[in-house]
C-alpha positions as CSV (number, residue, x, y, z in Angstrom):
1,X,-0.2,-0.2,-0.1
2,X,1.5,3.3,-0.9
3,X,1.8,5.8,2.0
4,X,-1.3,8.1,2.2
5,X,0.8,11.1,4.0
6,X,0.7,14.2,1.5
7,X,3.6,16.4,0.2
8,X,3.3,19.9,-1.9
9,X,4.0,19.7,-5.2
10,X,4.6,22.4,-7.8
11,X,4.8,21.8,-11.4
12,X,5.5,24.6,-13.5
13,X,6.1,25.7,-16.9
14,X,8.2,29.5,-18.2
15,X,4.4,30.1,-19.2
16,X,2.4,29.3,-16.5
17,X,2.0,26.9,-12.8
18,X,0.0,23.8,-14.3
19,X,-0.5,22.5,-10.2
20,X,0.2,23.6,-7.1
21,X,-1.6,21.4,-3.8
22,X,-0.8,18.4,-2.4
23,X,-0.1,15.0,-3.5
24,X,0.6,11.9,-2.0
25,X,2.7,10.0,-5.0
26,X,4.4,11.8,-7.8
27,X,5.7,9.8,-10.9
28,X,7.9,11.0,-13.3
29,X,10.3,9.8,-16.2
30,X,13.9,10.3,-15.3
31,X,16.4,10.3,-17.9
32,X,17.7,6.8,-16.6
33,X,14.2,5.6,-15.6
34,X,10.9,6.3,-13.9
35,X,11.2,7.5,-10.7
36,X,8.4,7.8,-7.9
37,X,8.2,10.2,-5.3
38,X,6.0,9.7,-1.8
39,X,6.0,12.4,1.2
40,X,9.5,12.3,3.2
41,X,11.3,11.2,0.2
42,X,15.5,12.2,0.4
43,X,16.4,15.3,-1.2
44,X,17.0,14.8,-4.7
45,X,17.7,16.6,-8.1
46,X,17.5,14.9,-11.2
47,X,16.7,15.5,-15.2
48,X,13.4,14.5,-16.6
49,X,13.4,13.0,-20.0
50,X,10.3,13.6,-21.9
51,X,7.4,11.2,-21.1
52,X,4.3,11.3,-18.5
53,X,4.0,12.7,-14.7
54,X,1.1,11.3,-12.8
55,X,-0.1,12.7,-10.0
56,X,-2.3,11.4,-7.3
57,X,-4.1,14.1,-4.9
58,X,-5.4,12.9,-1.2
59,X,-9.0,11.7,-2.4
60,X,-7.8,9.3,-4.9
61,X,-7.8,11.1,-7.8
62,X,-4.8,10.5,-10.6
63,X,-3.7,12.8,-13.0
64,X,-1.8,12.6,-16.3
65,X,0.1,15.2,-17.9
66,X,2.5,14.6,-20.9
67,X,6.0,16.3,-19.8
68,X,8.5,17.6,-21.7
69,X,12.4,17.3,-20.9
70,X,13.2,19.7,-17.0
71,X,13.8,18.9,-13.2
72,X,12.4,17.4,-10.1
73,X,13.9,18.8,-7.0
74,X,12.8,17.6,-4.2
75,X,13.6,18.6,-0.5
76,X,12.0,19.8,2.9
77,X,8.6,17.2,1.7
78,X,7.8,19.5,-1.3
79,X,8.8,18.4,-5.1
80,X,8.9,21.2,-7.8
81,X,8.8,19.8,-11.4
82,X,10.1,22.6,-13.6
83,X,9.4,21.6,-17.5
């Protein structure tokens, strides 16, 4: 069972903010494979390859986005995706 503890997620492009809020799970396509993020994840900075980005809201709804290349930054129970 996945953790239900929430963490903050921001998904940003140069043009706009795509999402800002709490989520319980995030997956993204890093350059060396898919990565999953849960609350309390260790600090991390990684390059993202074009591909699917998925996140789950506290109520269980899963949202999928087609993302381009970018960065994923995880620190202090917050994840930021820069596309």
